[in-house]
N, C-alpha and C positions, 0 to 999 in steps of 0.2 A: 363537082365539075367547075363550079365559079370560081373556087379558091384556087382548083390547079392553073387556069387562064391566069387570074391574080399572081400568083407566082411565078409563074412562067413570064409575064408581063414584066414583074420586077426583076428577073433574072436577066433579061435582055436590057433593060435601062441604066442596070447598075453598072458603074464602071470602075469595079474594086478589080476586077479579073484582068481588063487589058492594062491596068496601071501596074499592076504587080508583074504582069509579063515585060513590061516596057522597064519596069525596073531591074529586074534580073537581067534583061538583054543589055543596058547600060551598063550593068554591074561586071559582067563577064566581058564587054569590050575593055573597060578600066585596066581589070585583073591582066588581061592579055597585054594592053600597050603596058603596064608597069614590067610583066615578067621579061619583054622584048627589051625593055629600056634597061633593067638591071642587068640581063644577060650581055647585051652591048657596053655597058659601064666596066662591068667585071671584065670582059675581053680586053678592052684598053687599058685597064687599069694593067690587066696580068703582064701586057705587052710592055709597059712603059717600067714595071718593076723588074723584068728580064733584059730591057735595055739597060736600066742603071745597074743591074746585077754584072751585067755582062762588061761595062766600062769599070766595075771594082776589080 
């Protein structure tokens, strides 16, 4: 029984789990921002190239 209590205490004190979750959330947010930026840049570039093609 004492071993189970020790393991539970070690699990509750350990910060590995929450740290991994924080990194996963941060990574997800970075990916979302990158995809949004790439999409916006692609749309702007497309309209610019279309404007140049229309002028030619």
